[in-house]
C-alpha positions in Angstrom: -85.0 56.5 66.3 -84.5 58.1 62.9 -81.2 59.1 64.6 -80.0 56.0 66.3 -80.5 54.0 62.8 -78.4 56.7 61.4 -75.9 56.6 63.3 -75.8 52.4 62.8 -75.8 52.8 59.6 -72.8 55.4 59.7 -70.7 52.8 62.1 -71.4 49.8 59.6 -70.3 52.0 56.6 -66.8 52.9 58.5 -66.2 49.3 59.2 -67.0 48.1 55.9 -64.6 50.7 54.7 -62.1 49.6 56.9 -62.4 45.8 56.2 -61.7 46.9 52.5 -58.3 49.1 53.2 -57.4 46.7 55.2 -57.7 43.8 52.9 -56.2 45.8 50.2 -53.1 46.6 51.9 -51.9 43.2 52.9 -52.1 41.3 50.3 -53.0 37.1 50.6 -50.0 35.1 51.1 -48.6 33.9 48.2 -48.4 29.6 47.9 -45.6 28.0 49.2 -43.6 26.4 46.7 -41.7 23.1 47.9 -38.0 22.7 47.5 -36.8 20.0 44.9 -35.3 17.0 46.6 -32.8 16.8 43.8 -31.5 20.1 43.4 -28.3 21.1 45.1 -28.7 23.8 47.6 -26.1 26.0 45.9 -29.0 26.3 43.3 -31.6 27.1 45.4 -32.8 30.8 45.7 -31.4 32.1 48.6 -29.7 35.0 50.7 -26.4 34.9 51.0 -25.7 32.3 54.0 -24.1 34.0 57.4 -20.4 33.7 57.5 -18.9 31.3 60.3 -15.4 30.6 60.4 -14.9 26.5 61.5 -11.7 24.7 62.5 -11.6 21.8 60.6 -8.3 19.7 60.5 -7.5 16.4 58.9 -5.2 13.4 59.6 -2.6 13.3 56.9 -2.8 13.3 53.3 -4.0 10.7 51.0 -6.5 9.9 48.5 -9.0 8.9 50.8 -8.8 12.4 51.9 -9.5 13.9 48.3 -13.3 15.0 49.1 -11.9 17.3 51.5 -8.7 18.9 49.8 -11.3 20.1 46.9 -13.9 21.2 48.7 -11.2 23.2 50.3 -9.0 23.8 47.2 -11.9 24.9 45.2 -14.5 26.9 47.2 -17.2 24.8 48.0 -16.7 25.8 52.0 -16.6 29.2 51.3 -19.3 29.5 49.0 -21.6 27.9 51.9 -20.5 30.7 53.9 -18.0 28.5 55.9 -14.4 30.0 56.4 -12.5 26.8 57.1 -9.0 26.6 58.1 -7.7 23.1 57.9 -4.3 22.3 60.0 -2.8 18.7 58.9 -2.9 16.6 62.3 -0.8 13.6 61.8 -1.7 12.0 65.1 -5.1 10.8 64.8 -5.5 10.4 68.4 -4.4 14.0 69.1 -7.1 15.2 66.1 -10.2 13.1 67.8 -8.7 14.7 70.9 -9.3 18.1 69.7 -12.9 17.6 68.3 -14.1 16.3 71.3 -12.1 19.4 73.4 -13.7 21.8 71.1 -10.8 23.1 69.7 -12.1 21.5 66.1 -15.7 20.9 66.3 -15.6 18.6 63.0 -12.8 17.1 61.6 -11.9 14.4 58.6 -10.5 12.0 60.9 -9.5 8.6 60.6 -11.6 5.4 61.8 -10.1 3.2 64.3 -8.9 6.1 67.0 -13.0 7.2 66.4 -14.0 3.7 67.2 -11.7 3.9 70.3 -12.7 7.0 71.3 -16.5 5.7 71.3 -15.6 3.0 73.0 -14.2 4.8 75.8 -18.4 6.6 76.2 -16.8 9.9 74.5 -19.6 11.3 72.5 -17.9 11.5 69.2 -20.1 10.5 66.4 -19.6 10.3 62.5 -21.8 12.0 60.4 -20.0 11.1 57.0 -17.8 9.0 55.3 -13.9 9.6 53.6 -13.4 7.0 51.0 -15.3 3.5 50.7 -13.0 0.5 50.4 -9.0 0.8 50.7 -6.8 3.0 48.7 -4.0 0.8 49.1 -2.0 -1.9 47.8 -0.1 -4.7 49.1 3.8 -4.6 47.9 6.4 -7.2 48.5 9.7 -8.2 47.6 10.5 -9.2 44.0 11.4 -12.6 45.3 7.5 -13.3 46.8 5.0 -13.7 43.3 2.0 -15.1 45.5 0.3 -14.3 48.3 0.4 -17.6 49.9 4.4 -17.0 50.1 3.5 -14.6 52.7 3.0 -17.2 55.0 5.7 -17.2 57.9 6.9 -13.7 56.7 6.1 -10.0 58.0 4.0 -7.6 56.6 4.7 -4.3 57.5 2.3 -1.4 58.5 2.3 2.0 60.4 0.7 1.1 63.5 -1.8 -0.8 65.1 -5.1 0.0 65.1 -4.5 2.2 61.9 -6.1 2.0 58.2 -2.7 0.4 57.0 -3.4 -2.3 60.1 -6.9 -2.9 59.2 -6.3 -3.0 55.3 -3.8 -5.7 55.9 -5.9 -7.7 58.5 -8.7 -7.7 56.0 -6.4 -8.7 52.9 -4.6 -11.7 54.8 -8.1 -13.1 56.3 -9.5 -12.8 52.6 -6.8 -15.3 51.6 -7.2 -17.6 54.5 -4.2 -16.7 56.2 -4.3 -15.9 60.0 -2.7 -12.8 60.9 -2.4 -13.8 64.7 -0.6 -17.1 63.5 0.5 -17.2 59.7 1.8 -13.7 59.3 3.6 -11.6 61.5 1.7 -8.1 61.1 4.8 -5.6 62.2 4.0 -1.8 63.2 7.2 0.2 61.4 5.9 3.7 61.5 4.8 6.3 58.8 5.3 5.3 54.7 9.3 6.6 54.7 9.6 3.5 57.4 8.0 1.4 55.5 9.8 1.9 52.7 13.1 1.8 54.2 11.9 -1.2 55.6 11.5 -2.5 52.3 14.8 -1.7 50.8 16.4 -3.2 53.5 14.5 -6.6 53.6 13.8 -6.2 57.1 10.1 -6.4 55.8 8.7 -9.3 53.1 5.8 -7.0 52.5 3.9 -4.1 53.5 0.4 -2.1 52.9 1.5 1.2 51.0 -0.8 4.0 50.0 0.0 5.7 46.7 1.8 7.4 44.9 4.9 5.1 47.1 3.0 1.8 45.8 3.5 2.7 42.5 6.9 3.8 42.6 8.0 0.5 44.5 6.4 -1.4 41.5 8.3 0.4 39.5 11.5 -0.5 41.0 10.9 -4.4 40.8 8.4 -4.9 43.8 5.7 -7.2 43.4 2.3 -5.3 43.8 0.3 -8.5 45.0 -3.2 -6.6 45.3 -4.6 -3.4 44.8 -6.8 -3.4 47.8 -9.5 -0.5 46.1 -10.1 -3.3 43.6 -11.4 -5.9 46.0 -14.6 -6.3 47.7 -13.5 -5.6 51.3 -15.4 -4.0 53.9 -14.0 -0.8 54.8 -14.8 2.9 55.6 -11.4 4.6 54.8 -11.5 7.7 57.2 -14.4 9.7 58.3 -16.0 13.7 59.1 -16.3 13.2 62.8 -17.8 15.5 65.3 -19.4 15.2 68.8 -23.0 14.7 69.8 -24.0 18.0 71.4 -22.3 20.2 68.4 -24.5 18.3 65.8 -27.3 19.2 68.2 -26.7 22.5 68.5 -25.2 23.5 65.6 -26.9 21.5 62.8 -26.6 24.1 60.2 -23.3 24.1 60.5 -22.5 20.6 59.9 -25.6 20.8 57.3 -23.7 23.2 55.1 -19.9 21.2 55.5 -21.7 17.9 54.4 -23.3 19.3 51.2 -20.0 21.0 50.3 -18.2 17.6 51.0 -21.0 15.7 49.0 -20.8 18.2 46.3 -17.1 17.3 46.2 -17.7 13.5 45.7 -20.2 14.7 42.9 -16.9 17.0 41.4 -14.7 13.8 42.1 -16.7 11.8 39.8 -17.5 13.8 37.0 -14.4 16.4 36.8 -11.4 14.5 35.8 -9.3 17.4 35.7 -10.2 18.8 38.9 -9.8 15.9 40.9 -6.5 15.3 39.4 -5.1 19.2 39.9 -6.3 18.9 43.5 -4.5 15.6 43.8 -1.4 16.7 42.4 -1.0 19.1 44.7 -2.6 17.3 47.7 -1.4 13.8 47.6 2.0 14.9 45.4 0.9 12.8 42.4 2.9 13.8 39.9 3.3 11.5 37.2 1.0 11.2 34.7 0.3 7.9 34.4 0.2 7.8 38.2 -2.1 10.5 38.4 -4.3 8.3 36.0 -4.1 5.3 38.3 -4.7 7.8 41.8 -7.7 8.8 40.0 -9.3 5.3 39.1 -8.9 4.7 42.6 -10.6 7.8 44.0 -13.6 6.9 41.6 -13.8 3.5 42.9 -13.8 4.6 46.1 -16.1 7.9 46.2 -18.4 6.4 44.2 -20.5 5.1 47.1 -21.1 8.7 48.2 -21.0 10.4 52.1 -23.1 8.2 54.4 -21.1 6.1 56.2 -21.5 2.5 56.1 -22.4 1.0 59.6 -21.6 -3.0 58.6 -18.4 -1.8 57.3 -17.5 0.0 60.3 -18.9 -3.0 62.5 -16.0 -5.2 60.4 -13.3 -3.2 62.1 -14.9 -2.9 65.2 -15.1 -6.3 65.5 -11.3 -6.3 64.5 -10.0 -4.0 66.8 -11.9 -5.6 69.5 -10.0 -8.8 69.2 -6.9 -7.3 70.8 -8.3 -4.1 72.6 -11.2 -5.5 75.3 -12.4 -1.9 75.9 -14.2 -2.3 72.2 -15.8 -5.5 72.8 -19.5 -5.1 72.7 -19.4 -1.8 71.0 -21.9 -1.3 68.0 -21.5 1.3 64.9 -24.8 2.6 65.1 -24.0 3.9 68.7 -21.7 6.5 67.0 -22.7 7.1 63.5 -25.7 9.5 62.7 -26.1 9.3 58.5 -29.1 11.9 58.9 -27.6 15.3 57.6 -25.7 13.0 54.9 -28.7 10.9 53.6 -29.9 14.7 52.8 -26.8 15.8 50.9 -26.9 12.4 49.4 -30.1 12.6 47.5 -29.7 16.1 46.6 -26.7 15.2 44.4 -27.5 11.4 43.2 -26.0 9.3 45.9 -27.2 6.1 47.8 -28.8 6.4 51.4 -28.2 4.3 54.4 
């Protein structure tokens, strides 16, 4: 009996000793520290992000692309582990086709071809905006001094269902003019072609992007309106991807949009950086023109990276007037602000 009790006491002692040893070797878990909702991702302590090569093209150069250019130029994508190549694909439908085909999983794209693709049933989705509003002016012949003088005249745009076309349509309707009846909206090609048509008198007016708009005013043409100063519901450009890529690669999309949103903040807070990028990428070199272009950028990028579904719906409805396949499309079907909203909160922009 005594031997049995002794063996039991020895076993209890051994288990107690093992328990103490295990407890000492494995410290209690540290309390979880919540990540600040307002701290930018770049300020959070973490290991270096995995390096990813990403093809992210853009459609043409202009003020609306400034956030993307700045993120490229100043290494905002790179510091998040993204090795971004960004070719200029000037033909918007070709760029959208590259996104849908997987050649470019994410891109800075014009709004109108994204709408057309969504209406056709493509799985394209807008995850962020470029510029809120319209970074253009309506420039007219020197003899035209008031907007109402456009009645019965021709206003030039680059192409139907393009930013210049949407800008012209919204402007004319804001004046009470019917673009189908009162003014001939005429597609003529790129900005060089529009410039030539104005110089030759083939057009009475046109929607023009800076810095060409500034040069024409200096040459004696009339600026009927700076559309960036008017409350016109428009989303000039987007960051677009596919539903499948968003679902399969949310971390990459999150890194892209974090860099992109930081670029929005830099535009608003660092005039010298924004103007340096404008001078290189948009070819605005005159100091006075740079100041005016920067003011346009501040107005447009102040709204942050999220997509405005109401502005997108306005453009859908305009396109639907002449394109039956677009009728019935709703912005909510291809707008996803979930990740852009996260970035907006971190950098102090409004959510949608």
